[in-house]
C-alpha positions in Angstrom: 335.6 114.0 36.2 336.4 115.7 39.5 334.9 118.9 38.2 331.3 117.6 38.1 331.7 116.2 41.6 332.6 119.6 43.0 329.9 121.3 40.9 327.4 118.8 42.4 328.7 119.6 45.9 328.3 123.3 45.3 324.7 122.7 44.1 323.9 120.7 47.2 325.3 123.3 49.5 323.6 126.3 47.9 320.3 124.5 47.6 320.5 123.8 51.3 321.0 127.5 51.9 318.0 128.3 49.7 316.0 125.8 51.7 317.1 127.5 54.9 315.8 130.8 53.6 312.5 129.3 52.5 312.1 127.7 55.9 312.8 131.0 57.6 310.2 132.7 55.4 307.6 130.0 56.2 308.4 130.3 59.9 307.7 134.0 59.8 304.5 133.8 57.8 302.6 135.4 60.8 305.3 137.8 62.0 304.1 141.4 61.9 306.1 143.5 59.5 308.3 140.6 58.3 309.8 141.0 54.8 310.6 137.8 53.0 314.1 136.9 51.7 314.9 135.5 48.2 318.0 133.5 47.2 319.4 134.2 43.7 321.9 131.8 42.2 324.8 132.6 39.7 327.1 130.3 37.8 330.7 130.0 39.1 334.1 130.2 37.4 334.8 128.6 34.0 337.8 126.6 32.9 338.7 127.5 29.3 339.5 124.4 27.2 340.3 126.7 24.2 339.8 130.4 23.5 337.8 132.0 20.8 339.4 132.7 17.4 338.6 135.4 14.9 337.5 134.6 11.3 340.3 134.5 8.7 340.4 134.5 4.9 340.5 130.7 5.0 338.1 129.8 7.8 335.4 131.4 10.0 335.6 132.3 13.7 335.8 129.7 16.5 333.9 129.9 19.7 335.5 129.4 23.1 335.3 126.0 24.8 334.6 126.3 28.5 333.7 123.9 31.3 331.7 125.4 34.3 332.8 124.8 37.8 329.4 124.9 39.5 327.2 127.6 41.0 327.2 130.0 43.9 324.8 132.3 45.7 324.5 135.7 44.0 322.6 137.3 46.8 320.0 136.7 49.6 317.8 139.8 49.0 315.0 141.2 51.1 311.7 141.8 49.3 310.0 144.9 50.6 306.6 144.5 48.9 303.6 145.7 51.0 302.1 143.3 53.4 298.3 143.0 54.0 296.8 145.0 56.8 295.1 143.3 59.8 292.7 145.4 61.8 293.2 145.2 65.5 291.3 148.2 66.9 294.1 149.0 69.4 295.1 152.6 69.1 298.8 151.9 69.6 299.0 149.3 66.8 300.3 151.1 63.7 300.8 150.0 60.1 302.7 151.8 57.3 301.1 151.8 53.9 303.9 152.7 51.5 307.5 153.4 52.0 309.1 154.0 55.3 310.3 152.5 58.6 309.6 153.2 62.3 312.7 154.5 64.1 313.6 152.8 67.4 316.4 153.5 69.7 318.3 151.5 72.3 320.7 153.8 74.0 322.7 155.2 71.1 321.9 152.4 68.8 319.3 153.1 66.1 317.1 150.5 64.5 314.4 150.6 61.9 311.3 148.4 61.7 308.0 147.9 59.8 306.4 146.3 62.8 304.1 148.8 64.7 303.3 146.8 67.8 303.8 149.6 70.3 302.9 150.3 73.9 303.6 152.7 76.7 306.0 152.1 79.6 305.5 153.3 83.2 307.0 156.7 82.4 304.6 157.2 79.5 307.3 156.7 76.9 306.2 155.1 73.6 308.1 151.8 73.2 308.2 148.5 71.6 307.0 146.4 74.5 308.9 143.3 73.3 312.3 144.8 73.9 311.8 148.2 75.4 313.3 150.1 72.4 312.0 153.7 72.4 310.0 154.9 69.4 311.4 158.1 67.9 309.5 161.3 66.9 308.8 164.8 68.1 307.0 166.0 71.2 304.6 168.9 71.2 305.9 172.3 72.5 303.9 175.1 74.1 304.6 178.1 72.0 302.7 181.4 72.1 299.9 180.0 74.1 299.3 176.8 72.0 300.8 173.4 71.5 302.7 172.9 68.2 304.9 170.2 66.7 308.1 171.3 65.0 309.3 168.4 62.7 312.5 170.5 62.0 313.7 169.6 65.5 315.9 166.6 66.1 313.9 163.4 66.9 313.7 161.9 70.3 311.6 159.6 72.5 307.9 160.4 72.5 306.2 161.1 75.9 302.5 160.5 76.3 301.3 162.2 79.5 298.8 159.5 80.7 296.6 161.2 83.3 298.1 164.6 82.5 296.2 167.8 82.7 295.0 170.3 80.2 295.1 173.7 82.0 292.1 175.9 82.1 291.7 178.6 79.5 289.8 181.8 79.9 287.1 182.6 77.4 288.3 185.3 74.9 285.7 185.0 72.1 282.1 184.1 71.7 280.3 183.7 68.3 276.6 184.6 68.1 274.1 183.4 65.4 270.8 184.6 67.1 267.7 185.8 65.3 265.8 188.7 66.7 262.1 188.6 65.6 261.4 191.7 63.5 257.8 191.6 64.6 258.7 192.2 68.2 256.8 195.3 69.5 259.1 198.1 70.7 258.8 199.5 74.2 256.3 202.5 74.3 257.7 206.0 74.0 256.7 208.6 76.6 255.6 206.3 79.4 257.0 203.6 81.6 256.4 200.1 80.1 254.6 197.5 82.1 256.3 194.4 83.3 254.5 192.3 80.6 255.6 194.7 77.9 259.2 194.5 79.0 259.1 190.7 79.2 257.7 190.5 75.7 260.2 192.9 74.1 263.4 191.6 75.6 265.2 188.6 74.1 268.0 186.9 76.0 270.8 184.4 75.2 273.0 182.7 77.7 276.2 180.8 77.3 278.7 179.3 79.8 282.1 181.0 79.9 285.3 180.3 81.9 287.8 182.4 83.7 291.5 181.8 83.8 291.1 179.4 86.8 288.6 177.3 85.0 285.6 178.6 87.0 282.4 178.5 85.0 280.2 181.6 84.7 277.0 182.4 82.7 277.1 185.4 80.4 273.7 186.6 79.3 273.0 189.1 76.5 269.7 190.9 76.5 268.4 192.4 73.3 265.7 195.1 73.3 264.3 197.0 70.3 265.0 200.8 70.7 261.6 202.6 71.2 260.3 204.3 68.1 262.7 202.4 65.7 262.3 199.4 63.4 265.9 198.2 62.7 267.7 199.2 65.9 268.2 197.1 69.1 270.2 197.6 72.3 272.3 194.9 73.8 273.3 194.6 77.4 275.4 191.9 79.2 275.1 190.3 82.6 276.9 187.6 84.6 273.9 185.6 86.0 276.0 184.0 88.7 277.6 187.3 89.6 275.0 189.9 89.0 276.9 192.6 90.9 279.9 192.5 88.5 279.8 195.5 86.3 280.3 194.7 82.6 281.5 197.3 80.1 280.5 196.8 76.4 282.6 198.7 74.0 282.9 198.9 70.2 286.6 199.0 69.3 287.8 202.5 68.3 289.1 205.8 69.6 286.3 206.3 72.2 285.8 204.2 75.3 282.1 203.4 76.0 281.2 204.1 79.6 278.1 201.9 79.7 276.9 198.3 79.6 275.0 199.0 76.4 275.7 198.9 72.7 273.3 199.4 69.7 272.9 196.9 66.9 271.8 198.2 63.5 270.0 196.1 60.8 268.8 196.8 57.2 265.4 196.0 55.8 266.6 192.6 54.5 267.3 191.3 58.0 271.1 191.6 57.9 273.2 193.3 60.6 274.9 196.3 59.2 276.5 198.0 62.1 277.3 198.1 65.8 277.9 201.3 67.9 278.6 202.5 71.4 275.6 203.7 73.6 277.2 205.8 76.4 275.4 206.8 79.5 276.0 210.5 78.8 273.9 211.6 75.8 276.0 213.2 73.1 279.2 211.6 74.2 281.5 210.5 71.3 280.9 207.0 70.1 282.5 204.4 67.9 280.6 203.0 65.0 281.6 199.8 63.1 279.8 199.1 59.9 282.3 197.3 57.7 283.5 193.7 57.8 283.4 191.7 61.0 281.3 193.4 63.6 282.6 192.9 67.2 282.2 194.4 70.7 284.4 193.8 73.7 282.9 192.8 77.1 285.2 193.8 79.9 284.8 193.0 83.6 286.6 192.3 86.8 285.7 189.3 88.9 285.5 189.3 92.7 289.0 187.6 93.0 290.6 190.4 91.0 290.8 188.7 87.6 290.3 191.0 84.7 288.7 189.5 81.7 287.9 190.7 78.2 285.7 188.7 75.8 285.2 189.6 72.1 281.6 189.2 71.1 281.5 188.2 67.4 278.1 189.5 66.1 278.5 188.8 62.4 279.7 190.3 59.1 278.2 193.6 58.0 275.5 193.0 55.3 275.7 189.2 55.7 273.7 186.6 57.5 276.5 184.7 59.3 275.8 186.2 62.7 272.8 187.9 64.4 269.9 188.5 62.1 266.5 190.2 62.2 263.8 188.3 60.4 260.1 187.8 60.9 260.7 184.4 62.5 260.7 183.3 66.2 263.6 184.6 68.2 266.5 182.2 68.6 268.9 182.7 71.5 271.9 181.0 70.0 275.5 181.6 71.1 277.2 178.9 69.0 280.7 178.8 70.4 283.2 180.1 72.9 286.9 179.2 73.2 287.3 178.8 77.0 287.3 175.6 79.1 288.0 174.3 82.5 290.9 172.1 83.6 290.7 168.5 82.2 292.5 165.2 82.4 293.9 163.2 79.5 291.4 160.4 78.9 292.6 158.9 75.6 294.4 159.7 72.4 294.3 159.0 68.7 296.9 158.8 66.0 296.2 160.1 62.5 297.8 159.1 59.1 300.7 161.5 59.6 301.6 160.1 62.9 300.3 163.0 65.0 299.2 161.9 68.5 296.2 163.9 69.6 295.2 163.8 73.3 291.5 163.9 74.1 290.8 165.5 77.5 287.9 165.3 79.9 287.1 169.0 79.3 286.6 168.3 75.6 289.9 169.7 74.4 292.0 168.0 71.8 295.7 168.9 72.0 298.7 167.5 70.0 301.0 165.5 72.1 303.6 164.4 69.6 304.3 162.9 66.2 305.9 159.7 65.1 308.8 159.9 62.7 309.5 157.7 59.7 312.7 156.9 57.8 313.3 156.0 54.2 316.5 154.8 52.5 317.9 155.1 49.0 318.5 151.4 49.0 316.3 149.7 51.6 317.5 146.2 50.4 320.9 147.3 51.7 319.6 147.2 55.3 320.8 144.4 57.6 318.3 142.3 59.5 319.3 142.1 63.2 316.3 140.3 64.7 313.4 141.5 66.7 311.7 142.7 63.5 314.5 145.3 63.2 316.9 146.5 60.5 320.2 148.3 60.9 321.7 150.8 58.5 324.7 149.7 56.5 327.2 151.4 54.2 325.2 150.3 51.2 321.7 151.3 52.4 322.4 155.0 52.4 321.6 157.3 55.4 318.2 157.6 56.9 316.0 160.3 55.4 313.8 161.3 58.4 310.5 163.2 58.2 306.8 162.8 59.1 304.5 160.2 57.4 302.8 161.2 54.2 305.6 163.6 53.4 308.8 163.3 51.3 307.7 160.1 49.6 306.9 158.3 52.9 303.8 156.2 53.3 300.8 156.9 55.5 300.1 155.5 59.0 297.0 153.4 59.8 296.2 153.3 63.5 294.4 150.3 64.9 296.0 148.0 62.3 299.2 146.0 61.7 301.1 145.1 58.6 301.2 141.3 58.1 304.2 139.4 56.7 304.5 139.6 52.9 305.3 135.8 52.7 303.1 134.1 50.2 302.8 130.4 51.2 301.8 129.2 47.8 304.9 130.8 46.3 307.1 129.4 49.1 305.8 125.9 48.8 306.4 126.1 45.0 310.0 127.3 45.6 310.3 124.5 48.1 309.5 121.9 45.5 311.8 123.5 43.0 314.6 123.6 45.6 314.1 120.0 46.5 314.3 118.9 42.9 317.4 120.9 42.4 319.0 119.3 45.4 318.0 115.8 44.2 319.4 116.6 40.7 322.7 117.7 42.1 322.9 114.5 44.2 322.3 112.5 41.0 325.3 114.3 39.5 327.5 113.1 42.3 326.1 109.6 42.2 326.6 109.3 38.4 330.2 110.7 38.7 330.9 108.1 41.4 329.6 105.3 39.2 331.8 106.5 36.3 334.8 106.6 38.7 334.1 103.0 39.7 334.1 101.9 36.1 337.5 103.6 35.6 338.8 101.9 38.7 337.7 98.6 37.3 339.7 98.9 34.1 342.7 97.5 35.9 342.1 94.3 37.7 
């Protein structure tokens, strides 16, 4: 008789625990990154009234007779199903789609979280603004003239240089995609051309370039058809803002061109097929390039002593990806150059691999850092420690750290947050089932008490 009383008590206590877990789930229905818990029950010890017996020649086997002693909690597990994403539009709100946890650090203590509500403190460090825990990842490093992120390095706090500067970069390359009108009349041979003839035969293209201090200059190329030819043009370079600066144009090779002039060669189909030196001294040795990418170097010294060399990319021999010569209006198009002035960090964006890219006022986009993610062999072995954080345990396995979208980790979505994975309809249903289970166990105790009263009344 006493066994059913204690079984009923165990049922009441454990259904109370289940109700506590359901209440906590419902309470966190709107907590970002929250992962719901689930209570699993198991039956408790059994008292054997008699054991099992094997079959004999005379009789068959006999099953054991056992009386259960109630139930207990098997586990309170964490369910790591994906939560829905809520768009926020804030660039420091991050959601993980798939496996993985953000890594946060407080001193030497490391925590893991699915909540990506982040901010920046006064030092520009990426943190969880609720508790100041620092988000872990990799900062960009300046290597061989460019910023790179090495995810093989140990992780650390991420610094975002708000208001930081992007240093100026001198122009080293210009790409040209001009068209020179094949119907342009060449300058006359044997007499000095008139001013109108010169103006009609010269085509110019201008582009802004930068020196190492970030000063802007205007580089102009002038194209003139060689007198008496059909498919040959000369090219000269000038700095419009510094017309007294001497520019040397040279086709790479064994010979140094001593002039500011090179020759461009075209075929009858309008494609550039070669570029060659045009020295001041007639008959001097020249370099001719007629295979692959056709380039010339423009070299000059600025008044402040800066020496600068710019590679002029004129196109591929026999192709139409650079300067061409068609019977169409001349286009003076220099499409790109790689220099820029000094700029300030205006904003930044985060891609699906967690790379933080800074956007500067000079138009440059430079990597600033990358957010790291961690995965575990047994994420259900992690321990909840509050503040939307988990801690590693001896049964979770060690953290496997790498970038998002690699090594089985999910992708990041900037401007969104992962909602709780609590399903209210499921929780309310479990609440009803738990309530009925609690009531049923209370009935067990009440009925056992009534039976005990009857026994007590046998002796009056």
